[in-house]
C-alpha angles and dihedrals in degrees: 000000000000119000122276108257113263091234089070089076090066095039102060090265094306125125137175128240088246090056090048091051090052089051091056104270121135121219089245091053091051091050092049093047091051093047093048095047096246086118129026116227103221094183137327107318096000125102142171138177109271093226092063092240093147092055093048092046090054092053113093133162124015126022087245090060090049091052092048091052092046090051090047090052089056099040110029095069129212097287094054095041092049092045092233110188112254095019120138131208124197145167117011094357091056091048091053094047091049091045094242121152118267116230124220 
């Protein structure tokens, strides 16, 4: 399997198909990795490792920071994590991104 694109470290473990192609993946390899479960297809053209490695690797410092990043991985969605122009985050995801406390 080709290496996970370096950009994934700054994108909560997510990466685009275009980033994967630049990192040496072929489209067929991405398709096979998604079908076999080695990668999780988040949405069309967006992937991550199914074990959450990218999220854990991004978490540094206190356990609270780790939990916030893990929550962000779940809530922020691909558009927010990949900083797609024109994307919007709201509710819990926005609270996590802006480091506000989560209620309940």
